[in-house]
VOGU-3710 file (C-alpha; in Angstrom, 3 decimals, decimal comma):
1> xxxxxxxxxx> 0,000/0,000/0,000  1,298/3,443/-0,941  1,757/5,837/1,956  2,039/9,591/2,368  1,832/12,287/5,031  -1,576/13,740/5,932  -1,035/17,430/6,644  -0,781/19,794/3,668  1,406/19,293/0,634  1,032/20,171/-3,049
11> xxxxxxxxxx> 1,376/18,428/-6,394  3,609/20,412/-8,765  4,507/18,940/-12,135  7,474/16,671/-11,339  9,248/17,489/-14,658  11,704/14,578/-14,332  13,074/15,261/-17,822  16,480/13,719/-17,100  15,184/10,553/-15,395  16,403/8,317/-18,217
21> xxxxxxxxxx> 19,879/9,891/-18,377  22,495/7,461/-17,077  25,211/8,766/-14,768  28,247/10,072/-16,674  31,647/10,649/-15,101  32,934/14,219/-15,368  36,649/14,580/-16,166  38,672/16,718/-13,779  39,418/20,348/-14,698  42,969/21,726/-14,520
31> xxxxxxxxxx> 42,275/23,340/-11,129  39,917/22,509/-8,263  38,932/24,739/-5,349  37,901/22,832/-2,237  35,707/24,675/0,271  36,317/24,325/3,998  32,600/25,015/4,635  30,729/22,263/2,826  29,030/20,731/5,852  26,746/21,960/8,618
41> xxxxxxxxxx> 28,703/23,306/11,566  32,182/24,796/11,925  34,322/25,071/8,747  37,193/22,584/8,639  40,790/23,637/9,384  43,363/23,110/6,587  46,198/20,693/7,430  48,176/21,252/4,227  50,299/24,202/3,139  50,923/26,000/-0,135
51> xxxxxxxxxx> 53,361/23,976/-2,204  52,392/20,602/-0,718  51,799/17,636/-3,016  48,509/15,879/-2,330  47,067/12,541/-3,420  43,449/11,864/-4,337  41,546/11,036/-1,162  44,140/12,497/1,186  42,922/14,487/4,213  43,483/18,201/3,553
61> xxxxxxxxxx> 41,342/19,639/6,378  40,225/18,439/9,811  36,995/19,080/11,755  36,986/22,290/13,797  34,419/21,100/16,333  31,919/18,397/17,279  29,615/19,422/14,423  32,161/19,529/11,602  33,715/17,120/9,097  36,960/16,032/7,459
71> xxxxxxxxxx> 37,643/17,304/3,940  39,717/15,310/1,450  41,487/16,162/-1,768  39,371/15,332/-4,830  42,455/15,172/-7,050  46,182/14,539/-7,207  48,208/17,723/-7,503  49,929/20,693/-5,865  48,339/23,086/-3,343  48,535/26,498/-5,027
81> xxxxxxxxxx> 46,751/28,669/-2,455  44,626/28,656/0,698  42,425/31,724/0,639  38,846/33,035/0,745  36,799/32,522/-2,412  33,134/33,194/-3,153  30,674/30,312/-2,887  27,509/29,948/-4,976  25,637/32,419/-2,743  28,424/34,986/-3,087
91> xxxxxxxxxx> 29,742/34,506/0,458  33,515/34,456/1,009  34,675/31,078/2,326  38,136/29,593/2,757  39,150/27,308/-0,144  42,173/25,161/-0,914  43,245/25,577/-4,543  44,831/22,489/-6,116  46,529/22,388/-9,519  45,529/18,972/-10,881
101> xxxxxxxxxx> 48,323/16,624/-12,011  48,063/14,623/-15,229  48,574/11,298/-13,444  46,230/10,375/-10,597  47,646/8,749/-7,460  45,242/7,600/-4,735  45,957/7,834/-1,012  46,959/4,589/0,698  44,225/2,219/1,870  41,479/3,266/-0,555
111> xxxxxxxxxx> 39,871/0,468/-2,566  39,051/1,806/-6,046  38,061/-1,563/-7,516  34,432/-2,024/-8,658  33,999/-5,135/-6,480  30,943/-4,894/-4,187  31,588/-5,828/-0,544  28,430/-7,227/1,072  29,754/-8,525/4,416  28,822/-6,223/7,291
121> xxxxxxxxxx> 31,620/-5,610/9,854  30,782/-6,710/13,401  32,517/-3,756/15,076  30,173/-0,742/15,233  32,993/1,545/16,421  34,921/0,651/13,262  31,894/1,580/11,113  31,390/4,934/12,860  35,093/5,762/12,660  35,207/5,017/8,930
131> xxxxxxxxxx> 32,156/7,252/8,349  33,697/10,060/10,408  37,241/9,825/9,044  35,974/9,789/5,448  34,000/13,014/5,903  30,519/11,648/5,201  27,723/14,198/5,601  24,019/14,144/4,809  23,439/14,580/1,079  19,732/15,360/1,244
141> xxxxxxxxxx> 20,365/19,075/1,666  21,424/19,842/5,246  24,926/18,231/5,038  24,834/17,343/8,752  27,828/15,151/9,735  26,563/11,573/9,421  28,565/10,031/12,275  26,927/12,479/14,716  23,443/11,635/13,465  24,094/7,914/13,875
151> xxxxxxxxxx> 25,039/8,316/17,548  21,859/9,414/19,374  22,298/11,217/22,717  21,815/9,285/25,976  18,189/8,353/26,553  17,325/8,374/22,841  16,912/5,199/20,812  16,303/4,585/17,126  13,166/2,563/16,344  13,502/2,949/12,585
161> xxxxxxxxxx> 16,076/4,002/10,013  14,392/5,697/7,062  16,220/6,058/3,764  14,899/9,015/1,811  14,479/8,090/-1,838  11,500/10,390/-2,379  13,370/13,038/-4,407  10,156/15,055/-4,432  11,699/18,263/-5,833  10,703/18,782/-9,481
171> xxxxxxxxxx> 13,431/18,267/-12,109  16,004/16,535/-9,859  16,805/12,941/-10,854  20,246/12,125/-9,413  18,823/10,116/-6,495  16,607/8,248/-8,936  19,640/7,312/-11,037  21,793/6,082/-8,140  18,874/3,922/-6,937  18,779/2,366/-10,411
181> xxxxxxxxxx> 22,539/2,095/-10,970  23,960/1,698/-7,423  21,069/-0,047/-5,660  23,116/-2,788/-3,959  25,606/-0,351/-2,487  22,812/1,874/-1,144  21,218/-1,092/0,632  24,566/-2,234/2,062  24,979/1,306/3,388  21,571/0,974/5,028
191> xxxxxxxxxx> 22,610/-2,288/6,709  25,798/-0,635/7,986  23,799/2,208/9,540  21,314/-0,307/10,976  24,212/-2,049/12,684  25,353/1,195/14,327  21,802/2,001/15,446  21,373/-1,339/17,205  19,613/-3,334/14,511  16,397/-1,311/14,203
201> xxxxxxxxxx> 14,239/-1,898/11,089  15,112/0,088/7,957  12,641/1,426/5,402  13,551/2,834/1,990  10,839/5,311/0,972  10,535/5,825/-2,806  7,837/7,852/-4,544  5,659/5,987/-7,027  6,842/8,134/-9,960  10,166/6,237/-9,928
211> xxxxxxxxxx> 9,143/2,736/-11,135  12,642/1,853/-12,410  14,189/2,727/-9,058  11,563/0,733/-7,171  12,181/-2,281/-9,408  15,989/-2,043/-9,141  16,012/-1,537/-5,369  13,523/-4,371/-4,805  15,546/-6,784/-6,960  18,801/-5,807/-5,231
221> xxxxxxxxxx> 17,232/-6,257/-1,798  15,945/-9,736/-2,714  19,426/-10,721/-3,904  21,085/-9,443/-0,721  18,531/-11,158/1,522  19,239/-14,430/-0,276  22,944/-14,010/0,601  22,802/-12,888/4,214  20,481/-12,332/7,173  22,123/-8,909/7,636
231> xxxxxxxxxx> 19,546/-7,526/5,200  16,417/-9,149/6,633  15,332/-5,989/8,452  15,202/-3,769/5,359  12,085/-3,164/3,262  11,017/-0,920/0,381  8,031/1,396/0,955  6,314/2,935/-2,067  5,076/6,466/-1,367  2,387/8,484/-3,097
241> xxxxxxxxxx> 3,786/11,352/-5,159  3,381/14,458/-3,038  5,583/17,456/-2,274  7,425/17,884/0,162  7,529/14,145/0,875  11,318/14,284/1,176  11,147/16,537/4,239  12,311/14,629/7,326  9,159/15,253/9,341  6,860/14,485/6,406
251> xxxxxxxxxx> 8,711/11,250/5,627  8,514/10,168/9,263  4,774/10,909/9,260  4,322/8,875/6,070  6,395/5,845/7,101  6,019/5,699/10,894  2,809/7,688/11,469  4,632/9,663/14,167  4,733/13,439/14,563  7,887/15,348/15,478
261> xxxxxxxxxx> 6,824/18,142/17,837  7,723/21,815/17,506  11,519/22,366/17,642  11,894/18,601/18,064  14,269/16,217/16,309  13,480/12,962/14,447  15,258/10,924/17,144  12,679/12,261/19,651  10,159/9,927/17,976  12,669/7,135/17,377
271> xxxxxxxxxx> 13,518/8,006/13,767  16,817/8,478/11,968  16,460/9,734/8,381  19,263/9,490/5,819  19,219/10,253/2,113  19,902/7,389/-0,320  22,982/9,271/-1,564  24,240/9,421/2,024  23,741/5,666/2,304  25,829/5,184/-0,831
281> xxxxxxxxxx> 28,543/7,394/0,674  28,416/5,321/3,884  28,924/2,136/1,848  31,942/3,609/0,080  33,409/5,000/3,316  33,109/1,781/5,320  33,504/-0,972/2,749  36,018/0,741/0,431  37,583/3,347/2,769  36,620/5,906/0,122
291> xxxxxxxxxx> 36,283/9,521/1,356  33,328/11,634/0,276  34,830/13,468/-2,687  32,140/12,655/-5,277  28,390/13,023/-5,646  25,835/13,007/-8,457  24,195/16,125/-9,895  21,488/16,787/-12,461  21,882/19,238/-15,365  18,369/20,037/-16,517
301> xxxxxxxxxx> 15,697/22,576/-17,455  12,839/22,983/-19,916  15,086/25,129/-22,120  17,528/22,241/-22,616  16,918/19,687/-25,388  16,827/16,058/-24,285  20,339/15,347/-25,544  21,693/18,028/-23,201  20,004/16,658/-20,074  22,572/14,940/-17,843
311> xxxxxxxxxx> 23,257/13,235/-14,542  26,939/13,672/-13,747  29,247/12,032/-11,225  31,330/15,017/-10,149  34,169/15,596/-7,722  34,057/18,333/-5,131  35,898/21,514/-6,063  34,873/21,647/-9,740  33,916/25,179/-10,883  30,241/25,328/-11,865
321> xxxxxxxxxx> 31,239/27,278/-14,983  33,420/24,330/-16,029  30,539/21,882/-15,599  28,118/24,126/-17,502  30,611/24,509/-20,358  31,297/20,767/-20,464  27,537/20,155/-20,698  27,258/22,415/-23,735  27,130/25,883/-22,197  24,411/27,897/-20,493
331> xxxxxxxxxx> 21,362/27,962/-22,790  20,482/31,376/-24,219  16,948/31,126/-22,847  18,145/30,669/-19,239  17,327/33,683/-17,065  18,289/32,053/-13,772  20,459/29,109/-12,722  19,412/27,312/-9,558  21,302/24,933/-7,288  18,652/22,452/-6,172
341> xxxxxxxxxx> 15,049/22,268/-7,294  12,622/25,084/-8,141  10,777/24,825/-4,820  13,636/24,936/-2,281  16,725/25,532/-4,402  18,840/28,681/-4,282  19,705/30,928/-7,214  23,403/30,774/-8,060  24,988/34,198/-7,705  28,444/33,093/-8,823
351> xxxxxxxxxx> 29,153/30,512/-11,527  32,845/30,572/-10,574  31,779/28,895/-7,323  32,692/25,236/-7,009  30,895/22,017/-6,256  30,638/20,913/-2,636  29,588/17,608/-1,121  25,907/18,546/-1,178  25,711/19,958/-4,725  22,691/18,496/-6,492
361> xxxxxxxxxx> 21,952/20,322/-9,744  22,306/23,060/-12,264  18,681/23,900/-13,073  18,144/26,375/-15,909  14,949/28,407/-15,622  13,566/30,701/-18,313  12,462/34,302/-17,852  8,834/33,178/-18,000  9,404/30,614/-15,231  11,118/33,120/-12,955
371> xxxxxxxxxx> 8,957/36,195/-13,529  6,940/37,106/-10,437  3,302/37,950/-10,942  1,919/41,169/-9,511  1,071/40,910/-5,824  -2,482/41,697/-4,744  -4,278/41,787/-1,410  -4,856/38,614/0,586  -8,356/37,293/-0,160  -8,425/35,153/3,021
381> xxxxxxxxxx> -8,945/31,933/1,061  -6,832/29,843/3,456  -5,104/27,918/0,646  -1,678/28,595/2,139  -2,754/27,094/5,468  -4,255/24,054/3,752  -1,013/23,484/1,830  1,413/23,953/4,734  2,855/20,517/5,625  3,753/21,787/9,105
391> xxxxxxxxxx> 0,202/22,851/9,920  1,144/26,548/10,158  -0,891/29,562/9,073  1,332/31,400/6,588  -1,126/34,270/6,096  -0,961/34,993/9,834  2,825/34,643/10,001  3,120/37,032/7,067  0,965/39,616/8,860  2,928/39,281/12,111
401> xxxxxxxxxx> 6,254/39,532/10,285  5,275/42,693/8,443  4,269/44,262/11,751  7,392/43,119/13,603  5,463/40,999/16,131  8,292/38,719/17,271  6,499/37,212/20,288  3,482/36,320/18,174  5,675/34,813/15,455  7,246/32,491/18,022
411> xxxxxxxxxx> 3,843/31,725/19,536  2,538/30,733/16,084  5,648/28,550/15,507  7,355/30,358/12,630  10,516/28,496/13,751  8,948/25,238/12,504  8,692/26,445/8,906  10,683/24,103/6,631  10,796/26,710/3,822  9,241/24,293/1,317
421> xxxxxxxxxx> 7,405/27,006/-0,621  3,980/25,321/-0,604  2,355/28,528/0,667  3,851/30,648/-2,110  2,980/27,976/-4,695  -0,720/28,012/-3,774  -1,307/31,730/-3,071  -3,728/33,189/-5,671  -2,743/36,722/-4,590  0,933/36,054/-5,403
431> xxxxxxxxxx> 2,034/37,251/-1,971  5,745/36,414/-1,390  4,909/34,474/1,753  8,020/32,315/1,754  10,392/35,286/1,458  8,806/37,174/4,359  8,446/34,094/6,579  12,021/32,892/5,920  13,451/36,222/7,139  11,141/36,284/10,154
441> xxxxxxxxxx> 12,065/32,700/11,036  15,753/33,613/11,085  15,096/36,540/13,430  12,976/34,441/15,812  15,535/31,614/15,949  18,215/34,180/16,900  15,971/35,369/19,755  15,344/31,790/20,936  19,069/30,965/20,910  19,991/34,176/22,715
451> xxxxxxx> 17,405/33,451/25,373  18,678/29,891/25,819  22,265/31,138/26,119  21,249/33,706/28,732  19,444/31,033/30,774  22,614/28,904/30,884  24,611/31,700/32,513
//
């Protein structure tokens, strides 16, 4: 039986134009620029110096705190500089510049063979250490360090591991492709995470608009179960197509029928959610000792002909301009380039910015697709409230935000907004609800954190 979440949600055209495009490997450019801030938490600290020779997969930066991650070299070459450089949002972040050598040499201990390792190690500490030391972070958007997420705080216990294969954002198809092409490895990654979490059941949630992925994952799971009991606790759950099904709280509601309370975490209801791409990275980190230096991204848009739609396996540090040029150049009709999907993605302010671990797409949107319609007065239809998957009242939050009512914004839970854009998508008055609420949410969260810090003193 297909499942979904109950509260809110919308049904935009999924526009999975590139769903049939097999993953292609991008060749390395002459220079890569590796960001120290490509994970949630403190930016990593460089451990190499200008002039150093580095191997592919070698550690070049170490975590700067508990919530931080290792960064590895995506190429063999010479460190040319360590300096601030603009990211895709235009913010200045520290980068390590590496001039790429013609001959690639991998760091010691990394298994680059295509052989699939299905045996699950017995030592959970070994698994966690491999995940941590190889810099694995969540690849569903937040880039939270995976080893931290897999180690719940005292008193918290995982009842279910959920693998997010929903990929509910329109246009994006990279998760779909890895589920088709790397299904076994994803499921082995799930079993590894299950082991760390104490053997809780694991559910892979896939939306029904991905029949090839469902078929491939189901066949791979049957084959693994026939080999070993390590995979007995994993199952595939088909989900109804509905946005934003890939949101952690919505996925938990769909699969477990549990609700994460305001300002709560998934582990509060016994859930740990990981993206399917993260699970693949966990497999590579543990079974092959491969650091997270690659991911898959979609090159797509209605203004691209089918032959120019792509899913690329990229390495971190590749300039976006290089990728766009390799894929045939930015189409003339493109008025905006987005990293991510059209609902939650961010416009790219700087095409000289480079790929990071969580990069997911280059989405080309036309002027017609990006043009905002004239805003009119709220007609009190309540469509935004009906569509909100968090059960909020966007029209009310918008009013409070415009009047600077911070206490009321907190009272009406603006901090729980997941910025999915459902309210903006449904508003017949074309009110920029998401923009106003996103800014107000940031202000309220600052107030909440300041209050909590003051109470600790």
